[in-house]
N, CA, C and O atoms as CSV, one atom per row, in Angstrom:
chain,resi,resn,atom,element,x,y,z
A,1,UNK,N,N,11.964,9.046,23.204
A,1,UNK,CA,C,12.793,7.899,22.896
A,1,UNK,C,C,13.762,8.299,21.770
A,1,UNK,O,O,13.339,8.873,20.767
A,2,UNK,N,N,15.040,8.001,21.931
A,2,UNK,CA,C,16.013,8.346,20.884
A,2,UNK,C,C,15.710,7.632,19.563
A,2,UNK,O,O,15.192,6.515,19.545
A,3,UNK,N,N,16.042,8.293,18.483
A,3,UNK,CA,C,15.756,7.725,17.158
A,3,UNK,C,C,16.458,6.387,16.949
A,3,UNK,O,O,15.910,5.488,16.312
A,4,UNK,N,N,17.648,6.259,17.474
A,4,UNK,CA,C,18.403,5.015,17.296
A,4,UNK,C,C,17.693,3.842,17.985
A,4,UNK,O,O,17.624,2.745,17.430
A,5,UNK,N,N,17.173,4.071,19.178
A,5,UNK,CA,C,16.444,3.027,19.915
A,5,UNK,C,C,15.149,2.694,19.185
A,5,UNK,O,O,14.788,1.523,19.066
A,6,UNK,N,N,14.448,3.713,18.696
A,6,UNK,CA,C,13.214,3.487,17.949
A,6,UNK,C,C,13.481,2.673,16.685
A,6,UNK,O,O,12.732,1.750,16.366
A,7,UNK,N,N,14.543,3.014,15.974
A,7,UNK,CA,C,14.900,2.261,14.764
A,7,UNK,C,C,15.209,0.806,15.106
A,7,UNK,O,O,14.802,-0.103,14.382
A,8,UNK,N,N,15.921,0.586,16.199
A,8,UNK,CA,C,16.244,-0.776,16.623
A,8,UNK,C,C,14.980,-1.554,16.960
A,8,UNK,O,O,14.866,-2.724,16.595
A,9,UNK,N,N,14.035,-0.935,17.644
A,9,UNK,CA,C,12.768,-1.600,17.982
A,9,UNK,C,C,11.957,-1.904,16.731
A,9,UNK,O,O,11.298,-2.941,16.651
A,10,UNK,N,N,12.003,-1.012,15.766
A,10,UNK,CA,C,11.285,-1.270,14.509
A,10,UNK,C,C,11.896,-2.455,13.772
A,10,UNK,O,O,11.171,-3.273,13.207
A,11,UNK,N,N,13.211,-2.552,13.773
A,11,UNK,CA,C,13.878,-3.701,13.146
A,11,UNK,C,C,13.483,-4.990,13.857
A,11,UNK,O,O,13.226,-6.002,13.206
A,12,UNK,N,N,13.433,-4.962,15.173
A,12,UNK,CA,C,13.018,-6.153,15.925
A,12,UNK,C,C,11.576,-6.552,15.601
A,12,UNK,O,O,11.262,-7.739,15.508
A,13,UNK,N,N,10.714,-5.567,15.432
A,13,UNK,CA,C,9.329,-5.852,15.073
A,13,UNK,C,C,9.242,-6.518,13.704
A,13,UNK,O,O,8.507,-7.490,13.526
A,14,UNK,N,N,9.984,-6.000,12.750
A,14,UNK,CA,C,9.993,-6.597,11.413
A,14,UNK,C,C,10.526,-8.022,11.472
A,14,UNK,O,O,9.973,-8.918,10.836
A,15,UNK,N,N,11.583,-8.234,12.223
A,15,UNK,CA,C,12.140,-9.587,12.369
A,15,UNK,C,C,11.109,-10.522,12.991
A,15,UNK,O,O,10.982,-11.670,12.566
A,16,UNK,N,N,10.380,-10.048,13.982
A,16,UNK,CA,C,9.363,-10.881,14.633
A,16,UNK,C,C,8.264,-11.265,13.643
A,16,UNK,O,O,7.825,-12.414,13.611
A,17,UNK,N,N,7.823,-10.299,12.835
A,17,UNK,CA,C,6.788,-10.606,11.837
A,17,UNK,C,C,7.282,-11.613,10.814
A,17,UNK,O,O,6.608,-12.605,10.535
A,18,UNK,N,N,8.450,-11.361,10.258
A,18,UNK,CA,C,8.965,-12.237,9.210
A,18,UNK,C,C,9.296,-13.626,9.741
A,18,UNK,O,O,9.058,-14.618,9.051
A,19,UNK,N,N,9.832,-13.715,10.934
A,19,UNK,CA,C,10.205,-15.029,11.459
A,19,UNK,C,C,9.001,-15.843,11.910
A,19,UNK,O,O,9.071,-17.071,11.955
A,20,UNK,N,N,7.907,-15.183,12.241
A,20,UNK,CA,C,6.718,-15.927,12.655
A,20,UNK,C,C,5.876,-16.364,11.469
A,20,UNK,O,O,4.998,-17.214,11.619
A,21,UNK,N,N,6.119,-15.810,10.314
A,21,UNK,CA,C,5.286,-16.113,9.146
A,21,UNK,C,C,5.346,-17.581,8.701
A,21,UNK,O,O,4.286,-18.188,8.552
A,22,UNK,N,N,6.516,-18.183,8.482
A,22,UNK,CA,C,6.524,-19.581,8.019
A,22,UNK,C,C,5.833,-20.574,8.955
A,22,UNK,O,O,5.057,-21.402,8.478
A,23,UNK,N,N,6.084,-20.526,10.280
A,23,UNK,CA,C,5.373,-21.485,11.138
A,23,UNK,C,C,3.858,-21.267,11.139
A,23,UNK,O,O,3.090,-22.229,11.160
A,24,UNK,N,N,3.433,-20.008,11.116
A,24,UNK,CA,C,1.993,-19.735,11.112
A,24,UNK,C,C,1.348,-20.187,9.797
A,24,UNK,O,O,0.234,-20.709,9.798
A,25,UNK,N,N,2.038,-19.989,8.697
A,25,UNK,CA,C,1.507,-20.432,7.408
A,25,UNK,C,C,1.434,-21.956,7.376
A,25,UNK,O,O,0.470,-22.523,6.862
A,26,UNK,N,N,2.445,-22.611,7.921
A,26,UNK,CA,C,2.428,-24.074,7.956
A,26,UNK,C,C,1.219,-24.585,8.747
A,26,UNK,O,O,0.572,-25.551,8.342
A,27,UNK,N,N,0.922,-23.941,9.863
A,27,UNK,CA,C,-0.261,-24.321,10.643
A,27,UNK,C,C,-1.548,-24.028,9.871
A,27,UNK,O,O,-2.481,-24.831,9.882
A,28,UNK,N,N,-1.591,-22.892,9.212
A,28,UNK,CA,C,-2.802,-22.510,8.484
A,28,UNK,C,C,-3.058,-23.418,7.292
A,28,UNK,O,O,-4.210,-23.637,6.920
A,29,UNK,N,N,-1.999,-23.950,6.689
A,29,UNK,CA,C,-2.173,-24.822,5.526
A,29,UNK,C,C,-2.882,-26.132,5.873
A,29,UNK,O,O,-3.329,-26.848,4.977
A,30,UNK,N,N,-2.988,-26.445,7.149
A,30,UNK,CA,C,-3.741,-27.639,7.546
A,30,UNK,C,C,-5.225,-27.483,7.246
A,30,UNK,O,O,-5.909,-28.459,6.937
A,31,UNK,N,N,-5.720,-26.246,7.338
A,31,UNK,CA,C,-7.157,-26.011,7.183
A,31,UNK,C,C,-7.526,-25.174,5.966
A,31,UNK,O,O,-8.682,-25.181,5.543
A,32,UNK,N,N,-6.563,-24.454,5.393
A,32,UNK,CA,C,-6.867,-23.527,4.309
A,32,UNK,C,C,-5.999,-23.820,3.095
A,32,UNK,O,O,-4.921,-24.405,3.206
A,33,UNK,N,N,-6.491,-23.399,1.932
A,33,UNK,CA,C,-5.708,-23.490,0.703
A,33,UNK,C,C,-4.690,-22.356,0.665
A,33,UNK,O,O,-4.856,-21.338,1.338
A,34,UNK,N,N,-3.652,-22.536,-0.113
A,34,UNK,CA,C,-2.601,-21.520,-0.217
A,34,UNK,C,C,-3.160,-20.198,-0.738
A,34,UNK,O,O,-2.748,-19.130,-0.285
A,35,UNK,N,N,-4.096,-20.263,-1.688
A,35,UNK,CA,C,-4.689,-19.042,-2.245
A,35,UNK,C,C,-5.494,-18.285,-1.189
A,35,UNK,O,O,-5.515,-17.054,-1.183
A,36,UNK,N,N,-6.151,-19.016,-0.306
A,36,UNK,CA,C,-6.915,-18.363,0.761
A,36,UNK,C,C,-5.985,-17.634,1.723
A,36,UNK,O,O,-6.286,-16.526,2.166
A,37,UNK,N,N,-4.868,-18.250,2.039
A,37,UNK,CA,C,-3.907,-17.607,2.930
A,37,UNK,C,C,-3.329,-16.367,2.270
A,37,UNK,O,O,-3.190,-15.323,2.908
A,38,UNK,N,N,-2.991,-16.482,0.984
A,38,UNK,CA,C,-2.453,-15.325,0.259
A,38,UNK,C,C,-3.476,-14.194,0.224
A,38,UNK,O,O,-3.121,-13.031,0.417
A,39,UNK,N,N,-4.732,-14.525,-0.019
A,39,UNK,CA,C,-5.775,-13.495,-0.058
A,39,UNK,C,C,-5.912,-12.812,1.301
A,39,UNK,O,O,-6.081,-11.594,1.368
A,40,UNK,N,N,-5.843,-13.580,2.371
A,40,UNK,CA,C,-5.943,-12.982,3.713
A,40,UNK,C,C,-4.743,-12.089,4.009
A,40,UNK,O,O,-4.890,-11.044,4.642
A,41,UNK,N,N,-3.561,-12.493,3.558
A,41,UNK,CA,C,-2.368,-11.667,3.777
A,41,UNK,C,C,-2.474,-10.355,3.008
A,41,UNK,O,O,-2.144,-9.296,3.542
A,42,UNK,N,N,-2.929,-10.417,1.765
A,42,UNK,CA,C,-3.086,-9.195,0.975
A,42,UNK,C,C,-4.158,-8.291,1.586
A,42,UNK,O,O,-3.986,-7.073,1.654
A,43,UNK,N,N,-5.242,-8.882,2.021
A,43,UNK,CA,C,-6.310,-8.077,2.619
A,43,UNK,C,C,-5.851,-7.451,3.929
A,43,UNK,O,O,-6.182,-6.301,4.219
A,44,UNK,N,N,-5.096,-8.194,4.713
A,44,UNK,CA,C,-4.554,-7.644,5.952
A,44,UNK,C,C,-3.611,-6.474,5.676
A,44,UNK,O,O,-3.655,-5.462,6.375
A,45,UNK,N,N,-2.769,-6.610,4.670
A,45,UNK,CA,C,-1.877,-5.508,4.297
A,45,UNK,C,C,-2.682,-4.300,3.838
A,45,UNK,O,O,-2.338,-3.161,4.155
A,46,UNK,N,N,-3.755,-4.550,3.091
A,46,UNK,CA,C,-4.628,-3.469,2.647
A,46,UNK,C,C,-5.218,-2.726,3.847
A,46,UNK,O,O,-5.234,-1.495,3.870
A,47,UNK,N,N,-5.697,-3.466,4.834
A,47,UNK,CA,C,-6.290,-2.829,6.015
A,47,UNK,C,C,-5.265,-2.039,6.818
A,47,UNK,O,O,-5.583,-0.983,7.365
A,48,UNK,N,N,-4.037,-2.546,6.890
A,48,UNK,CA,C,-2.998,-1.846,7.637
A,48,UNK,C,C,-2.571,-0.569,6.906
A,48,UNK,O,O,-2.317,0.453,7.543
A,49,UNK,N,N,-2.492,-0.624,5.587
A,49,UNK,CA,C,-2.010,0.521,4.811
A,49,UNK,C,C,-3.094,1.528,4.456
A,49,UNK,O,O,-2.777,2.658,4.085
A,50,UNK,N,N,-4.342,1.156,4.558
A,50,UNK,CA,C,-5.439,2.052,4.178
A,50,UNK,C,C,-5.441,3.367,4.958
A,50,UNK,O,O,-5.573,4.417,4.330
A,51,UNK,N,N,-5.305,3.375,6.280
A,51,UNK,CA,C,-5.293,4.664,6.984
A,51,UNK,C,C,-4.154,5.577,6.516
A,51,UNK,O,O,-4.344,6.785,6.373
A,52,UNK,N,N,-2.992,5.006,6.283
A,52,UNK,CA,C,-1.865,5.790,5.784
A,52,UNK,C,C,-2.189,6.382,4.411
A,52,UNK,O,O,-1.917,7.555,4.154
A,53,UNK,N,N,-2.764,5.574,3.545
A,53,UNK,CA,C,-3.123,6.038,2.204
A,53,UNK,C,C,-4.135,7.173,2.265
A,53,UNK,O,O,-4.005,8.163,1.545
A,54,UNK,N,N,-5.133,7.036,3.114
A,54,UNK,CA,C,-6.180,8.052,3.199
A,54,UNK,C,C,-5.689,9.350,3.817
A,54,UNK,O,O,-6.191,10.421,3.474
A,55,UNK,N,N,-4.725,9.281,4.712
A,55,UNK,CA,C,-4.240,10.510,5.344
A,55,UNK,C,C,-3.129,11.184,4.558
A,55,UNK,O,O,-3.044,12.412,4.543
A,56,UNK,N,N,-2.285,10.411,3.912
A,56,UNK,CA,C,-1.131,10.993,3.223
A,56,UNK,C,C,-1.364,11.245,1.738
A,56,UNK,O,O,-0.697,12.098,1.153
A,57,UNK,N,N,-2.274,10.542,1.130
A,57,UNK,CA,C,-2.413,10.611,-0.329
A,57,UNK,C,C,-3.828,10.948,-0.774
A,57,UNK,O,O,-4.225,10.590,-1.883
A,58,UNK,N,N,-4.583,11.617,0.054
A,58,UNK,CA,C,-5.975,11.928,-0.282
A,58,UNK,C,C,-6.073,12.752,-1.568
A,58,UNK,O,O,-6.936,12.473,-2.400
A,59,UNK,N,N,-5.225,13.744,-1.751
A,59,UNK,CA,C,-5.304,14.581,-2.955
A,59,UNK,C,C,-4.970,13.779,-4.207
A,59,UNK,O,O,-5.567,13.997,-5.262
A,60,UNK,N,N,-4.026,12.858,-4.099
A,60,UNK,CA,C,-3.684,12.008,-5.244
A,60,UNK,C,C,-4.854,11.105,-5.608
A,60,UNK,O,O,-5.168,10.936,-6.786
A,61,UNK,N,N,-5.500,10.523,-4.598
A,61,UNK,CA,C,-6.645,9.656,-4.853
A,61,UNK,C,C,-7.791,10.418,-5.503
A,61,UNK,O,O,-8.462,9.899,-6.395
A,62,UNK,N,N,-8.014,11.644,-5.057
A,62,UNK,CA,C,-9.114,12.436,-5.608
A,62,UNK,C,C,-8.846,12.867,-7.037
A,62,UNK,O,O,-9.788,13.128,-7.785
A,63,UNK,N,N,-7.580,12.947,-7.436
A,63,UNK,CA,C,-7.261,13.387,-8.795
A,63,UNK,C,C,-7.354,12.259,-9.824
A,63,UNK,O,O,-7.282,12.517,-11.026
A,64,UNK,N,N,-7.511,11.014,-9.369
A,64,UNK,CA,C,-7.601,9.894,-10.303
A,64,UNK,C,C,-8.965,9.862,-10.978
A,64,UNK,O,O,-9.994,10.060,-10.333
A,65,UNK,N,N,-8.959,9.612,-12.277
A,65,UNK,CA,C,-10.225,9.484,-13.005
A,65,UNK,C,C,-10.611,8.009,-13.089
A,65,UNK,O,O,-9.896,7.140,-12.590
A,66,UNK,N,N,-11.738,7.741,-13.719
A,66,UNK,CA,C,-12.253,6.377,-13.824
A,66,UNK,C,C,-11.309,5.441,-14.547
A,66,UNK,O,O,-11.184,4.274,-14.174
A,67,UNK,N,N,-10.635,5.942,-15.589
A,67,UNK,CA,C,-9.712,5.113,-16.351
A,67,UNK,C,C,-8.519,4.685,-15.485
A,67,UNK,O,O,-8.066,3.543,-15.560
A,68,UNK,N,N,-8.027,5.602,-14.678
A,68,UNK,CA,C,-6.909,5.279,-13.795
A,68,UNK,C,C,-7.326,4.246,-12.744
A,68,UNK,O,O,-6.570,3.325,-12.436
A,69,UNK,N,N,-8.539,4.407,-12.197
A,69,UNK,CA,C,-9.033,3.430,-11.214
A,69,UNK,C,C,-9.190,2.056,-11.841
A,69,UNK,O,O,-8.894,1.044,-11.205
A,70,UNK,N,N,-9.654,2.013,-13.084
A,70,UNK,CA,C,-9.792,0.736,-13.784
A,70,UNK,C,C,-8.424,0.082,-13.961
A,70,UNK,O,O,-8.275,-1.116,-13.720
A,71,UNK,N,N,-7.434,0.856,-14.376
A,71,UNK,CA,C,-6.082,0.310,-14.537
A,71,UNK,C,C,-5.533,-0.209,-13.206
A,71,UNK,O,O,-4.966,-1.300,-13.148
A,72,UNK,N,N,-5.702,0.566,-12.149
A,72,UNK,CA,C,-5.219,0.140,-10.837
A,72,UNK,C,C,-5.911,-1.138,-10.365
A,72,UNK,O,O,-5.273,-2.030,-9.806
A,73,UNK,N,N,-7.206,-1.215,-10.594
A,73,UNK,CA,C,-7.963,-2.408,-10.208
A,73,UNK,C,C,-7.486,-3.631,-10.973
A,73,UNK,O,O,-7.271,-4.692,-10.386
A,74,UNK,N,N,-7.322,-3.486,-12.279
A,74,UNK,CA,C,-6.843,-4.610,-13.093
A,74,UNK,C,C,-5.437,-5.034,-12.688
A,74,UNK,O,O,-5.143,-6.227,-12.626
A,75,UNK,N,N,-4.566,-4.064,-12.411
A,75,UNK,CA,C,-3.207,-4.412,-11.978
A,75,UNK,C,C,-3.240,-5.162,-10.646
A,75,UNK,O,O,-2.474,-6.105,-10.448
A,76,UNK,N,N,-4.112,-4.755,-9.746
A,76,UNK,CA,C,-4.217,-5.443,-8.472
A,76,UNK,C,C,-4.712,-6.868,-8.617
A,76,UNK,O,O,-4.164,-7.788,-8.010
A,77,UNK,N,N,-5.747,-7.049,-9.422
A,77,UNK,CA,C,-6.309,-8.388,-9.618
A,77,UNK,C,C,-5.314,-9.293,-10.347
A,77,UNK,O,O,-5.089,-10.434,-9.942
A,78,UNK,N,N,-4.722,-8.774,-11.422
A,78,UNK,CA,C,-3.781,-9.586,-12.184
A,78,UNK,C,C,-2.506,-9.855,-11.383
A,78,UNK,O,O,-1.931,-10.940,-11.476
A,79,UNK,N,N,-2.073,-8.890,-10.611
A,79,UNK,CA,C,-0.895,-9.104,-9.776
A,79,UNK,C,C,-1.136,-10.166,-8.728
A,79,UNK,O,O,-0.257,-10.989,-8.471
A,80,UNK,N,N,-2.305,-10.165,-8.120
A,80,UNK,CA,C,-2.644,-11.189,-7.136
A,80,UNK,C,C,-2.733,-12.558,-7.803
A,80,UNK,O,O,-2.221,-13.550,-7.285
A,81,UNK,N,N,-3.391,-12.595,-8.961
A,81,UNK,CA,C,-3.562,-13.872,-9.663
A,81,UNK,C,C,-2.206,-14.432,-10.128
A,81,UNK,O,O,-1.981,-15.641,-10.061
A,82,UNK,N,N,-1.320,-13.568,-10.591
A,82,UNK,CA,C,-0.019,-14.028,-11.073
A,82,UNK,C,C,0.811,-14.621,-9.948
A,82,UNK,O,O,1.534,-15.593,-10.168
A,83,UNK,N,N,0.727,-14.070,-8.770
A,83,UNK,CA,C,1.502,-14.568,-7.635
A,83,UNK,C,C,0.866,-15.812,-7.025
A,83,UNK,O,O,1.564,-16.696,-6.529
A,84,UNK,N,N,-0.454,-15.873,-7.066
A,84,UNK,CA,C,-1.160,-16.957,-6.367
A,84,UNK,C,C,-1.259,-18.251,-7.171
A,84,UNK,O,O,-1.375,-19.327,-6.584
A,85,UNK,N,N,-1.217,-18.173,-8.466
A,85,UNK,CA,C,-1.439,-19.389,-9.268
A,85,UNK,C,C,-0.249,-19.781,-10.075
A,85,UNK,O,O,-0.292,-20.780,-10.794
């Protein structure tokens, strides 16, 4: 498949995801709190990006010490809390 066609299909996929998000969130808000939806979106992104992280950045992950992991964990928790509340 030519790169130009592949790029066009990727743009269409992104448009489909972004355009479907507001109606789906509106439906989900009937049964769930906004924080629950945000947590599910973040967790879904984590699951999608995890294989990429493990295959492309394994050496970087292995070089992190405990202090770096603590900082990353705190940034993740505080970043989620700042956006959600």
